[in-house]
N, C-alpha and C positions, 0 to 999 in steps of 0.2 A: 504494500500500500504506500502511496506517495504521502510524504509529510509536508503539509503546507503550514506556513506561519499563521494563516488566517483560518480559524476553526469554524464551526457551525455559526451561522448568523443569529444573533438574538433578535427578538421582536422589539422594535423601538419606535418612538414617535420620530417624525422627520420634518425638516423644513426644506422646501424645494430651493435649489440653487442651480444656476446654469454655469457650466465651465466649458472651456475649449481645450482640447488636447490634440496632439499631433496624430496623424493617421497611424504611424507606427505604434504609438502608445495605445491607441484604441484597439489595434490588432492584438497587442500583448494583453490588454485587459480582457478582451474577449476570450483569448486562449486561457487565461487564468480562471475566468468564470467557468469555462468548459471543464477544466480540471477540477475546480472546486465542486462543481455539480456532480462530477463522476466520483469524487472522493467522499462527499458527504451525502449523496443520494437525494439532494434537494436542488431542483433546478433554479439557478439564479443567473441574472445577467450582470454585466459589468457595472451598470448604474447602481445596483444593489450592493456591490462590493466596495465601491469607492469610499463611502463614508467610513466603513469599518477599517479599510486600509489606512486612511488618513488618521483615524483615531489611534490605531496601533503605532503608526509612525510618530505621532506626537507624544505618545506615552513613553516611547524609547528615546526621545530627544532630550538629552541631559540638560542642555542649555535652556530649553523651554521649561522643563520641570523646575530648574533652579530659579528662573525668573518668576515663575508662577508662585513658588513658595515665598520668595522675597516680597512680592507684591501682596500676597494674601496676609503675610505677617504685618506689613505696613498698614493694611486696612483694619486689622484687628486692634491696633493701638490707637486708632482715632476715636 
């Protein structure tokens, strides 16, 4: 079985956004969605995966996490 960084998708509320990606990135996202569907047995398309990919990316971005902690500590002292 293939191991993907992105696991099964949780049910969440969503806010609609519009983004533009390159043709190559769209093809890669479609391939990832295909593999994700085959791996987890739940048919999804690339648009369903993108928010979860971005969330996973931001969760692993140490600089972003550090700044978020600093800013939240600053707000608590107000």
